[in-house]
C-alpha atoms as an extended CHARMM CRD file, in Angstrom:
* protein
*
       111  EXT
         1         1  MET       CA             68.4780000000       58.1540000000      115.8240000000  PROA      1               0.0000000000
         2         2  ALA       CA             71.1350000000       58.2160000000      114.1120000000  PROA      2               0.0000000000
         3         3  PHE       CA             73.3580000000       56.1660000000      112.7630000000  PROA      3               0.0000000000
         4         4  LYS       CA             77.4960000000       56.6640000000      113.8640000000  PROA      4               0.0000000000
         5         5  ILE       CA             80.3930000000       55.6530000000      113.0240000000  PROA      5               0.0000000000
         6         6  ASP       CA             82.6360000000       55.5780000000      115.4890000000  PROA      6               0.0000000000
         7         7  SER       CA             85.2920000000       57.5370000000      113.0940000000  PROA      7               0.0000000000
         8         8  SER       CA             88.6500000000       56.1390000000      114.7180000000  PROA      8               0.0000000000
         9         9  ILE       CA             87.4950000000       52.5120000000      112.5480000000  PROA      9               0.0000000000
        10        10  ILE       CA             87.2680000000       53.7570000000      109.5210000000  PROA      10              0.0000000000
        11        11  ALA       CA             90.6370000000       55.6350000000      110.1540000000  PROA      11              0.0000000000
        12        12  TRP       CA             93.1230000000       52.4730000000      111.5880000000  PROA      12              0.0000000000
        13        13  SER       CA             91.4780000000       51.0320000000      108.6300000000  PROA      13              0.0000000000
        14        14  LEU       CA             92.0210000000       53.4240000000      106.5600000000  PROA      14              0.0000000000
        15        15  ALA       CA             95.7340000000       53.5470000000      108.0270000000  PROA      15              0.0000000000
        16        16  GLY       CA             95.8790000000       49.4010000000      107.4430000000  PROA      16              0.0000000000
        17        17  ALA       CA             95.3830000000       49.9180000000      104.3850000000  PROA      17              0.0000000000
        18        18  LEU       CA             97.7030000000       52.5310000000      103.1330000000  PROA      18              0.0000000000
        19        19  LEU       CA            100.8280000000       51.2380000000      105.5530000000  PROA      19              0.0000000000
        20        20  SER       CA            100.3890000000       46.8500000000      104.1440000000  PROA      20              0.0000000000
        21        21  ALA       CA            100.0130000000       48.2170000000      100.4660000000  PROA      21              0.0000000000
        22        22  PRO       CA            103.6430000000       47.0210000000       98.4340000000  PROA      22              0.0000000000
        23        23  ALA       CA            106.5150000000       50.0250000000       97.7270000000  PROA      23              0.0000000000
        24        24  MET       CA            104.1990000000       52.4330000000       95.8930000000  PROA      24              0.0000000000
        25        25  ALA       CA            103.2090000000       56.2410000000       96.0300000000  PROA      25              0.0000000000
        26        26  LEU       CA            101.1540000000       57.7390000000       98.2350000000  PROA      26              0.0000000000
        27        27  ASP       CA            100.2050000000       61.2860000000       97.8030000000  PROA      27              0.0000000000
        28        28  TRP       CA             99.8330000000       63.9890000000      100.4160000000  PROA      28              0.0000000000
        29        29  ARG       CA             99.3520000000       66.8830000000      101.5810000000  PROA      29              0.0000000000
        30        30  LEU       CA            100.0570000000       68.8480000000      104.6420000000  PROA      30              0.0000000000
        31        31  GLY       CA             97.8490000000       72.8800000000      104.4220000000  PROA      31              0.0000000000
        32        32  ILE       CA             97.7510000000       75.9940000000      107.5890000000  PROA      32              0.0000000000
        33        33  GLY       CA             95.0440000000       78.4010000000      107.6980000000  PROA      33              0.0000000000
        34        34  GLY       CA             93.8150000000       80.7140000000      109.8430000000  PROA      34              0.0000000000
        35        35  HSD       CA             90.0150000000       81.1960000000      110.8670000000  PROA      35              0.0000000000
        36        36  ASP       CA             88.3410000000       85.1480000000      112.2760000000  PROA      36              0.0000000000
        37        37  TYR       CA             84.7560000000       83.6660000000      113.8110000000  PROA      37              0.0000000000
        38        38  TYR       CA             83.2230000000       87.2570000000      113.9530000000  PROA      38              0.0000000000
        39        39  VAL       CA             79.9530000000       87.7110000000      115.6360000000  PROA      39              0.0000000000
        40        40  ASP       CA             78.4350000000       91.2900000000      114.5760000000  PROA      40              0.0000000000
        41        41  GLU       CA             75.7820000000       91.0900000000      117.1560000000  PROA      41              0.0000000000
        42        42  ALA       CA             78.6900000000       92.4580000000      119.6120000000  PROA      42              0.0000000000
        43        43  ASP       CA             81.5840000000       92.7830000000      117.5370000000  PROA      43              0.0000000000
        44        44  SER       CA             83.5560000000       90.1070000000      118.7080000000  PROA      44              0.0000000000
        45        45  HSD       CA             86.4860000000       88.7650000000      116.4260000000  PROA      45              0.0000000000
        46        46  THR       CA             87.7970000000       84.7100000000      117.5520000000  PROA      46              0.0000000000
        47        47  LEU       CA             90.8180000000       84.4430000000      115.3320000000  PROA      47              0.0000000000
        48        48  GLY       CA             92.6290000000       80.4420000000      115.3770000000  PROA      48              0.0000000000
        49        49  ALA       CA             94.6490000000       78.7580000000      113.8300000000  PROA      49              0.0000000000
        50        50  GLY       CA             93.6170000000       75.4200000000      111.5430000000  PROA      50              0.0000000000
        51        51  VAL       CA             96.5560000000       72.6880000000      109.9740000000  PROA      51              0.0000000000
        52        52  SER       CA             95.2900000000       69.4020000000      107.7290000000  PROA      52              0.0000000000
        53        53  ILE       CA             96.9870000000       66.2290000000      106.7290000000  PROA      53              0.0000000000
        54        54  GLY       CA             95.9800000000       65.0100000000      103.6300000000  PROA      54              0.0000000000
        55        55  LEU       CA             96.6750000000       61.3620000000      101.9170000000  PROA      55              0.0000000000
        56        56  SER       CA             96.0360000000       58.9270000000       99.1930000000  PROA      56              0.0000000000
        57        57  HSD       CA             96.9870000000       56.2210000000       98.2530000000  PROA      57              0.0000000000
        58        58  LEU       CA             95.7260000000       53.9000000000       94.0930000000  PROA      58              0.0000000000
        59        59  THR       CA             95.7500000000       49.8380000000       95.1490000000  PROA      59              0.0000000000
        60        60  GLN       CA             96.9130000000       47.4620000000       92.3620000000  PROA      60              0.0000000000
        61        61  GLY       CA             93.1090000000       47.1350000000       91.4690000000  PROA      61              0.0000000000
        62        62  ASP       CA             91.9630000000       50.5860000000       91.3630000000  PROA      62              0.0000000000
        63        63  ILE       CA             90.4220000000       51.4410000000       94.5350000000  PROA      63              0.0000000000
        64        64  LYS       CA             91.8380000000       55.5310000000       95.1510000000  PROA      64              0.0000000000
        65        65  LEU       CA             92.1460000000       55.6650000000       99.5460000000  PROA      65              0.0000000000
        66        66  THR       CA             91.9540000000       59.0240000000      100.5940000000  PROA      66              0.0000000000
        67        67  GLY       CA             91.0470000000       60.4300000000      104.0490000000  PROA      67              0.0000000000
        68        68  GLU       CA             92.3910000000       64.4550000000      105.6020000000  PROA      68              0.0000000000
        69        69  LEU       CA             92.7700000000       65.2350000000      108.7800000000  PROA      69              0.0000000000
        70        70  ASN       CA             91.7730000000       68.7280000000      110.0980000000  PROA      70              0.0000000000
        71        71  ILE       CA             93.2390000000       70.6160000000      113.7750000000  PROA      71              0.0000000000
        72        72  PHE       CA             91.2190000000       73.7470000000      114.4180000000  PROA      72              0.0000000000
        73        73  VAL       CA             92.7570000000       75.6610000000      117.7230000000  PROA      73              0.0000000000
        74        74  ASP       CA             91.1640000000       79.3530000000      118.5270000000  PROA      74              0.0000000000
        75        75  ASN       CA             91.2230000000       81.5940000000      121.3570000000  PROA      75              0.0000000000
        76        76  ASP       CA             87.6590000000       82.7700000000      122.7460000000  PROA      76              0.0000000000
        77        77  VAL       CA             89.2690000000       86.2450000000      124.0730000000  PROA      77              0.0000000000
        78        78  ASP       CA             85.7800000000       87.6360000000      124.7620000000  PROA      78              0.0000000000
        79        79  GLU       CA             84.0450000000       84.7280000000      126.4920000000  PROA      79              0.0000000000
        80        80  LEU       CA             80.6640000000       84.9460000000      125.0800000000  PROA      80              0.0000000000
        81        81  ASP       CA             80.0690000000       81.6390000000      124.1010000000  PROA      81              0.0000000000
        82        82  PRO       CA             79.9970000000       79.7880000000      127.6810000000  PROA      82              0.0000000000
        83        83  ASP       CA             80.5980000000       75.7980000000      125.6660000000  PROA      83              0.0000000000
        84        84  HSD       CA             83.0630000000       76.6380000000      123.5370000000  PROA      84              0.0000000000
        85        85  ILE       CA             86.0710000000       74.6980000000      122.9640000000  PROA      85              0.0000000000
        86        86  PRO       CA             89.3370000000       75.6270000000      121.7800000000  PROA      86              0.0000000000
        87        87  VAL       CA             90.0970000000       72.7770000000      120.1590000000  PROA      87              0.0000000000
        88        88  TRP       CA             88.5580000000       70.3170000000      116.7570000000  PROA      88              0.0000000000
        89        89  PHE       CA             89.3990000000       67.8350000000      114.6660000000  PROA      89              0.0000000000
        90        90  SER       CA             86.9730000000       67.0640000000      111.1980000000  PROA      90              0.0000000000
        91        91  SER       CA             87.5250000000       63.9310000000      109.2400000000  PROA      91              0.0000000000
        92        92  TYR       CA             87.8270000000       62.6050000000      105.7540000000  PROA      92              0.0000000000
        93        93  TYR       CA             87.3440000000       59.4780000000      104.7380000000  PROA      93              0.0000000000
        94        94  SER       CA             86.5280000000       57.5690000000      101.1980000000  PROA      94              0.0000000000
        95        95  ALA       CA             87.7590000000       54.4670000000       98.8440000000  PROA      95              0.0000000000
        96        96  GLY       CA             87.1390000000       54.6490000000       95.4980000000  PROA      96              0.0000000000
        97        97  GLY       CA             86.7310000000       52.4880000000       92.1170000000  PROA      97              0.0000000000
        98        98  VAL       CA             84.6430000000       50.6620000000       89.5450000000  PROA      98              0.0000000000
        99        99  LEU       CA             81.6760000000       49.3190000000       90.7860000000  PROA      99              0.0000000000
       100       100  SER       CA             81.2350000000       47.6000000000       87.8420000000  PROA      100             0.0000000000
       101       101  HSD       CA             81.8650000000       46.9950000000       84.2550000000  PROA      101             0.0000000000
       102       102  SER       CA             79.7180000000       47.1180000000       81.5210000000  PROA      102             0.0000000000
       103       103  HSD       CA             80.2860000000       44.6820000000       78.5250000000  PROA      103             0.0000000000
       104       104  SER       CA             80.1780000000       44.7260000000       74.6620000000  PROA      104             0.0000000000
       105       105  THR       CA             78.2130000000       42.1010000000       74.4920000000  PROA      105             0.0000000000
       106       106  LEU       CA             74.7030000000       43.0420000000       74.2560000000  PROA      106             0.0000000000
       107       107  ALA       CA             75.9320000000       46.4100000000       71.9330000000  PROA      107             0.0000000000
       108       108  SER       CA             77.9990000000       43.6220000000       69.9860000000  PROA      108             0.0000000000
       109       109  SER       CA             74.3220000000       41.3880000000       70.1330000000  PROA      109             0.0000000000
       110       110  GLY       CA             72.2380000000       44.9190000000       68.9130000000  PROA      110             0.0000000000
       111       111  MET       CA             70.2510000000       44.8700000000       72.0190000000  PROA      111             0.0000000000
Protein backbone atom coordinates (compact mmCIF):
# COMPACT_ATOMS: atom_id res chain seq x y z
CA UNK A 1 0.00 0.00 0.00
CA UNK A 2 1.53 3.29 -1.10
CA UNK A 3 1.32 6.37 1.06
CA UNK A 4 -0.35 9.24 -0.79
CA UNK A 5 -0.81 12.87 0.20
CA UNK A 6 -3.46 14.99 -1.46
CA UNK A 7 -1.43 17.70 -3.21
CA UNK A 8 -4.21 20.24 -2.63
CA UNK A 9 -3.47 20.10 1.12
CA UNK A 10 0.13 21.07 0.49
CA UNK A 11 -0.81 23.64 -2.17
CA UNK A 12 -3.29 25.45 0.07
CA UNK A 13 -0.86 25.38 3.02
CA UNK A 14 1.94 26.79 0.89
CA UNK A 15 -0.34 29.42 -0.64
CA UNK A 16 -1.58 30.43 2.81
CA UNK A 17 1.96 30.75 4.12
CA UNK A 18 3.04 32.79 1.12
CA UNK A 19 0.01 35.09 1.17
CA UNK A 20 -0.02 35.63 4.93
CA UNK A 21 3.67 36.55 5.07
CA UNK A 22 4.59 40.16 5.75
CA UNK A 23 5.41 42.32 2.75
CA UNK A 24 8.65 40.67 1.68
CA UNK A 25 10.05 39.70 -1.69
CA UNK A 26 8.35 36.82 -3.46
CA UNK A 27 10.45 35.30 -6.23
CA UNK A 28 8.53 33.92 -9.17
CA UNK A 29 9.26 32.40 -12.54
CA UNK A 30 7.12 31.60 -15.53
CA UNK A 31 8.02 29.04 -18.17
CA UNK A 32 6.59 27.95 -21.48
CA UNK A 33 7.73 25.12 -23.71
CA UNK A 34 6.86 22.48 -26.22
CA UNK A 35 7.23 18.72 -26.46
CA UNK A 36 7.07 15.98 -29.08
CA UNK A 37 6.37 12.43 -27.93
CA UNK A 38 7.64 10.12 -30.64
CA UNK A 39 6.80 6.43 -31.05
CA UNK A 40 9.43 4.93 -33.35
CA UNK A 41 7.55 1.70 -34.12
CA UNK A 42 4.55 3.62 -35.49
CA UNK A 43 6.43 6.71 -36.75
CA UNK A 44 4.04 8.74 -34.62
CA UNK A 45 4.54 12.28 -33.30
CA UNK A 46 2.33 13.79 -30.58
CA UNK A 47 3.00 17.51 -30.29
CA UNK A 48 2.10 19.55 -27.24
CA UNK A 49 2.88 22.55 -25.06
CA UNK A 50 3.48 23.22 -21.40
CA UNK A 51 3.26 26.16 -19.03
CA UNK A 52 4.76 26.37 -15.56
CA UNK A 53 4.71 28.86 -12.74
CA UNK A 54 6.99 28.71 -9.74
CA UNK A 55 7.08 30.69 -6.50
CA UNK A 56 9.61 30.87 -3.71
CA UNK A 57 9.69 32.87 -0.51
CA UNK A 58 12.16 33.17 2.35
CA UNK A 59 10.38 33.62 5.67
CA UNK A 60 11.64 35.72 8.56
CA UNK A 61 12.79 32.48 10.21
CA UNK A 62 15.01 31.69 7.19
CA UNK A 63 12.76 28.91 5.90
CA UNK A 64 12.54 28.78 2.12
CA UNK A 65 9.10 27.84 0.80
CA UNK A 66 8.97 26.73 -2.84
CA UNK A 67 6.18 25.59 -5.11
CA UNK A 68 5.79 24.88 -8.80
CA UNK A 69 2.80 23.97 -10.95
CA UNK A 70 3.13 22.57 -14.48
CA UNK A 71 0.29 22.19 -16.98
CA UNK A 72 0.76 20.19 -20.18
CA UNK A 73 -1.54 19.77 -23.19
CA UNK A 74 -1.10 17.75 -26.36
CA UNK A 75 -2.99 16.52 -29.39
CA UNK A 76 -2.87 12.78 -30.11
CA UNK A 77 -3.79 12.80 -33.82
CA UNK A 78 -3.24 9.09 -34.57
CA UNK A 79 -4.91 7.80 -31.37
CA UNK A 80 -2.37 5.02 -30.67
CA UNK A 81 -3.07 5.21 -26.94
CA UNK A 82 -6.72 4.45 -26.06
CA UNK A 83 -6.15 5.89 -22.54
CA UNK A 84 -4.59 9.14 -23.74
CA UNK A 85 -5.21 12.16 -21.50
CA UNK A 86 -4.77 15.44 -23.42
CA UNK A 87 -4.30 17.68 -20.34
CA UNK A 88 -2.26 16.77 -17.27
CA UNK A 89 -0.65 18.47 -14.31
CA UNK A 90 2.38 18.05 -12.11
CA UNK A 91 3.38 19.97 -9.01
CA UNK A 92 6.31 20.27 -6.64
CA UNK A 93 6.43 21.75 -3.13
CA UNK A 94 9.24 22.11 -0.63
CA UNK A 95 10.24 23.82 2.56
CA UNK A 96 13.89 24.07 3.52
CA UNK A 97 15.93 25.47 6.33
CA UNK A 98 18.36 24.63 9.09
CA UNK A 99 17.15 21.68 11.19
CA UNK A 100 19.44 22.38 14.12
CA UNK A 101 22.22 24.74 15.05
CA UNK A 102 25.52 23.27 16.13
CA UNK A 103 26.92 24.80 19.29
CA UNK A 104 30.60 25.52 19.73
CA UNK A 105 30.61 24.27 23.35
CA UNK A 106 31.84 20.80 22.31
CA UNK A 107 34.58 22.24 20.13
CA UNK A 108 35.82 24.60 22.84
CA UNK A 109 35.86 21.89 25.52
CA UNK A 110 38.17 19.72 23.43
CA UNK A 111 35.66 16.93 22.67
